[in-house]
C-alpha positions in Angstrom: 22.0 -3.5 21.1 21.8 -7.0 22.7 18.7 -9.2 22.7 16.9 -10.2 25.8 17.3 -13.8 27.1 13.7 -13.6 28.2 12.5 -13.2 24.6 11.1 -16.6 23.7 10.0 -15.7 20.2 13.0 -17.5 18.6 11.5 -20.7 20.0 8.2 -20.2 18.3 9.9 -19.2 15.1 12.1 -22.3 15.1 9.3 -24.6 15.8 7.3 -23.2 12.9 10.2 -23.4 10.5 11.3 -26.9 11.2 7.9 -28.0 10.0 8.0 -25.9 6.8 10.1 -28.2 4.7 13.0 -25.7 4.4 16.6 -26.7 5.2 17.8 -24.4 8.0 21.5 -23.7 8.4 23.0 -23.4 11.9 26.7 -22.6 11.8 28.5 -23.2 15.1 29.5 -20.1 17.2 32.6 -20.3 19.4 31.8 -17.1 21.2 29.2 -14.3 21.3 31.0 -12.3 18.6 31.0 -15.2 16.1 27.3 -15.6 16.9 26.8 -11.9 16.0 28.6 -12.6 12.7 26.4 -15.6 11.9 23.3 -13.4 12.4 24.8 -10.6 10.3 25.3 -13.1 7.4 21.6 -13.9 7.7 21.8 -17.6 8.6 18.8 -19.3 10.1 20.2 -20.0 13.6 23.2 -20.5 15.8 24.6 -23.8 17.1 26.6 -24.1 20.3 28.7 -27.3 20.1 29.8 -29.2 23.2 33.1 -29.9 21.5 33.6 -26.1 20.9 32.6 -25.3 24.5 35.1 -27.8 25.8 37.9 -26.7 23.3 37.4 -23.1 24.4 38.2 -24.2 27.9 41.2 -26.1 26.7 39.5 -29.5 27.2 38.9 -32.5 25.0 35.3 -33.4 24.1 34.9 -36.3 26.6 32.2 -35.1 28.9 34.4 -32.8 31.1 32.3 -29.7 30.8 29.6 -28.9 33.3 26.0 -27.8 33.0 26.9 -24.4 34.6 29.6 -23.8 32.0 27.4 -24.8 29.1 24.4 -22.7 30.3 26.7 -19.7 30.9 28.1 -19.9 27.4 24.5 -20.4 26.0 23.3 -17.3 27.8 26.2 -15.3 26.2 25.3 -16.5 22.8 21.6 -15.9 23.2 22.3 -12.3 24.4 24.3 -11.6 21.2 21.6 -12.5 18.7 17.9 -12.7 18.0 18.4 -15.9 16.0 17.2 -19.2 17.6 20.1 -20.9 19.5 20.5 -24.7 19.5 22.7 -26.1 22.3 24.5 -29.4 22.6 23.6 -30.7 26.1 25.7 -33.9 25.7 24.1 -36.7 27.8 22.2 -34.2 29.9 24.8 -33.9 32.6 23.5 -36.8 34.5 20.5 -39.0 34.5 16.7 -38.4 34.9 16.7 -36.0 37.8 19.7 -34.2 36.5 18.1 -33.8 33.1 15.2 -31.9 34.6 17.7 -29.3 36.0 19.5 -29.2 32.7 16.3 -28.3 30.9 15.5 -25.6 33.5 18.9 -24.0 33.1 18.9 -24.0 29.3 15.4 -22.6 29.1 16.3 -19.9 31.6 19.3 -19.1 29.3 16.8 -18.5 26.5 17.9 -21.2 24.1 15.4 -22.2 21.4 16.4 -25.9 21.3 18.9 -28.4 22.7 19.9 -32.0 22.0 20.5 -34.9 24.4 22.2 -38.1 23.3 22.2 -41.7 24.2 25.9 -42.2 25.0 27.1 -43.5 28.3 28.6 -41.1 30.8 31.2 -39.8 30.3 30.5 -39.3 26.6 33.0 -39.1 23.7 33.0 -37.0 20.5 30.5 -38.7 18.2 33.1 -39.2 15.4 35.7 -40.9 17.6 36.0 -44.7 18.0 35.3 -46.3 21.4 32.0 -44.6 22.2 29.3 -46.6 23.9 25.5 -46.1 24.2 23.1 -46.8 27.0 20.3 -49.4 26.5 17.1 -48.3 24.7 14.9 -47.9 27.9 17.5 -45.7 29.5 17.8 -43.6 26.4 14.0 -43.2 26.1 13.8 -42.2 29.8 16.3 -39.4 29.1 14.1 -37.9 26.3 10.9 -38.4 28.4 12.6 -36.6 31.3 13.3 -33.6 29.0 9.8 -33.5 27.7 8.3 -33.7 31.2 10.7 -31.0 32.6 10.1 -28.6 29.7 8.3 -25.5 31.0 7.9 -23.8 27.6 6.1 -26.0 25.1 7.8 -24.1 22.3 11.3 -25.3 23.3 12.5 -27.8 20.7 13.8 -31.1 22.1 16.2 -32.9 19.8 17.1 -36.5 20.5 20.5 -37.6 19.3 21.5 -41.2 18.8 25.1 -42.5 18.3 24.0 -46.1 17.9 24.6 -46.2 14.1 28.3 -46.6 14.4 27.9 -49.4 16.9 24.9 -51.5 15.9 24.0 -50.3 12.4 21.1 -48.6 10.7 18.3 -50.8 11.9 19.1 -49.9 15.6 19.3 -46.3 14.6 15.8 -46.4 13.1 14.5 -48.2 16.1 15.8 -45.6 18.4 14.6 -42.7 16.2 11.1 -44.0 16.4 11.2 -44.7 20.1 12.6 -41.1 20.8 9.8 -39.6 18.7 7.2 -41.7 20.5 8.7 -40.4 23.8 8.1 -36.8 22.7 11.2 -35.7 20.9 10.5 -32.9 18.3 13.5 -33.8 16.1 16.0 -36.6 15.6 19.8 -36.2 15.3 21.3 -39.4 13.9 25.1 -39.1 14.4 27.8 -40.3 12.0 25.5 -41.7 9.3 26.9 -43.6 6.3 24.9 -41.9 3.6 22.6 -38.9 3.0 19.8 -41.4 2.3 19.9 -42.5 5.9 18.5 -39.1 7.0 15.5 -39.7 4.8 15.1 -43.2 6.4 15.2 -41.7 9.9 12.6 -39.0 9.0 10.3 -41.7 7.6 10.8 -44.0 10.6 10.3 -41.4 13.3 7.8 -39.1 11.6 9.5 -36.0 12.9 12.1 -33.6 11.5 15.7 -34.6 11.2 19.0 -32.8 12.0 22.2 -33.4 10.1 25.7 -32.8 11.5 28.0 -31.6 8.8 31.4 -31.7 10.5 34.9 -31.7 8.9 37.3 -34.6 9.6 34.4 -36.8 10.8 33.0 -40.2 9.8 30.3 -38.8 7.4 30.8 -37.0 4.1 30.5 -33.2 3.9 27.1 -33.4 2.3 26.0 -30.4 0.3 22.9 -28.3 1.2 21.2 -29.6 -2.0 21.8 -33.2 -0.9 20.5 -32.6 2.6 17.5 -30.7 1.3 16.6 -33.5 -1.1 16.7 -36.0 1.8 14.2 -33.8 3.8 16.7 -32.7 6.4 15.3 -29.7 8.5 18.5 -28.4 10.2 22.1 -28.7 9.2 24.7 -27.8 11.9 28.3 -26.9 11.2 29.6 -27.3 14.7 33.3 -26.6 14.8 33.9 -25.1 11.3 34.4 -21.5 12.4 36.6 -22.4 15.4 38.8 -24.5 13.1 39.1 -21.7 10.6 39.8 -19.1 13.2 42.4 -21.3 14.9 44.0 -22.2 11.5 44.5 -18.6 10.7 45.7 -17.8 14.2 48.3 -20.5 14.0 49.5 -19.2 10.7 49.8 -15.7 12.1 51.8 -16.9 15.1 54.2 -18.7 12.9 54.5 -15.6 10.8 55.2 -13.4 13.8 57.8 -15.9 15.1 59.6 -16.3 11.8 59.4 -12.8 10.3 59.1 -10.6 13.4 56.0 -8.8 12.0 52.4 -9.5 11.2 52.3 -7.2 8.2 51.9 -10.0 5.7 48.7 -11.3 7.4 47.0 -8.0 8.0 44.9 -8.5 4.9 43.4 -11.6 6.5 42.4 -9.8 9.6 38.9 -8.3 10.3 39.3 -4.6 10.2 38.7 -2.4 13.2 35.7 -0.8 11.4 34.1 -4.1 10.7 34.6 -5.3 14.3 33.0 -2.1 15.6 30.1 -2.6 13.1 29.4 -6.1 14.4 29.6 -4.9 18.0 27.2 -2.0 17.2 29.4 0.6 18.7 27.1 3.3 17.2 24.1 2.4 19.3 26.1 2.3 22.5 27.6 5.7 21.7 24.1 7.1 20.9 22.8 5.8 24.2 25.7 7.2 26.1 25.4 10.6 24.4 21.6 10.8 25.0 21.9 10.1 28.7 24.8 12.5 29.0 22.9 15.3 27.3 19.7 14.6 29.2 21.4 14.6 32.6 23.2 17.8 31.6 19.9 19.6 31.4 19.0 18.9 35.0 
């Protein structure tokens, strides 16, 4: 059955593994069921993208979602799996005092890690033009606020920087080191130009590095072997499952409209049996039957 949001062991496990030298793969979940599937396929963790959370609400990724909405979705994801969950906290939903509350809510939701970025409010998708970043002191204060507000020292704080697309690699390396000095456990350089830049960030900051492998973005779709060779610790695939699911759904709706039946696309559907397996119907039925039989004896 479901995991407990109070179980903090995924945080300890994640912290140990990001220092192991292994490349950990975190596909993005768009709901609790997809998180369950990610775990069933034995990935290393689950990522909750801000873009996916916004899209699920029918909103663009321009900073419109709230802390409450993100924390609620994070809690649903955490409940569905025992894997560590990494959450996109955008710019922290405010500035220093707000960041303290953001950390509190995310820790209470049971997430293992979260990332905060250096864009201005309201932020934009990291792979769109027109984004802006705050000055370096402000960006550092955001990370320092997260570190100070963290109640569980095992919670992994990831500092994201979007400065590469604006001011180049030197500025990116400067921010990476400053964020690590402020206490960030990991650096997330967004929209890099080459896989070698991940290695440069790791060397400059002296902490593990996260890579965003997103389709239709500014970076290439680097392979796991390329990322591992550059010393990347976590690779996230933030919107991949949502894009695939929506692509198939759009095809199915076109088929229904044009042909009047979904018979042709049934082979692409998850079967009822497989859905029930992922949802662990058997354990719920066993629990229900046990209680029913025990009560019947009284």
